N, C-alpha and C positions, 0 to 999 in steps of 0.2 A: 509232915513230909520226913522229917530226920528221924521220928519215933516210929514208923513203918519201915523204913528202910533197915534203921539199925535194928529192930526186933528181929526184920527177916534175917539180917547178916548174923545174928546170934543164934539163928538154928528155929525162929518160931514161925509158925504159918499166921500171914498176914494177907486181910482182904482188904484193899486202900477204896473206897468210894470216894470219888471227887464230885461236887457240887458246883456246877458252872452256872454263869449269869444267862440269865435268858436272853437269845440271841437273835439277829434277824437273819443269819447264815448258817450253816450248819458246820461250821469251822470246830475245830476242837481247842482244848487247852494246850496239847501237846507234851502231856507228861512222858517223859524218856528215862529211861535208866540205862547207865553206862554198860557195856560188856564186862567190865570188870566190877562193879557191883552186882550184877547179875552171876557170874562166875562166883564171888563170894558166899553169897545167899545158897547157890546151888552145893559149893563145897562145906559149906555148915549144916546142911541138910534143912535148909530152911526154903519158904515160897511165900511168893505175893501175887495176889492176885489183882486186878486195876478193873475197875468199871465205875460209873458216871451216869451222871442225868444232869440236864437242864433245872435250875431251881425251882421253875413256874410249874415244870410237870409233876414233882413232889408236893406241890401246894394244892393242887385241883382234887378233887372229890375222888376217893379211892376206886370207885364205879366207874369213873369216867376212864373213857379207852386211850385217854393221853396220859392219865396217871401211872407214873413208875414207881409209885409206893409199893405196889404188891410185887413188882419185880425185884425192889431192893428187900422187903422182908422174907421172900423165897433166897435171894443170894445170901442172906446173912444168916439163914437158919443155921443152926447149931453151933455158931460164933459163941464164944466163952466168955470175952469181953469185948466192948468198943470204946475206942478212943476219939473222942470229936474234938476238933479244934475250929476256931475261924481263921485259922492261919490262912492268907491271901484272898481274903472275901473284898477286900478293898481293892487289891491289885486284879482280882477277877471283875469287881464292877467296872475298873478303868478300861480293862481289856474291851469289854463288849461294848461301853461306849466310844471307842476308837470305831466301830462299824457301824454306827450311827448318825443320824444327822445332827444339827443341835437342836431342832427341834424335838426329837426324838430321846435325847438325852435327858438326865436328872430322874427325879423319881426316886424311890426309895428301894432299889435294888439291892444296895447291900443289906438292908433288912430282909429283904425277900430270900436273899441267899443264907443269911444266919437262920432264919426261921425253916428253909428247908433243909437246912442241916441238922436242926433239931430232929425233924419228920424222919429224916434219913437214919439217924441214931434209936 
């Protein structure tokens, strides 16, 4: 998060893709930038684009209609470099677990999130 925002604040053109845990509902992780941050990015001549997908949509076969992999590929086309981090993977799993019953919790969602980040990158 810090690297993306700071690169944009320094005048860079940033595409920030967020991978979310598989979820029972359509709620989002709620990324928001303050008006001060957006103003600083604009003043420096930078830009930031946000996009995202659920982890499971990145791990299905790219021919599957539910796959987000081709959309990520198209969105990233022309990008000169990629910074991939696992920051927040454990927090995202905890957020997703709050939406589930005790029987639905568990499994290896944190590994799924990490694997889907590698696919997106």
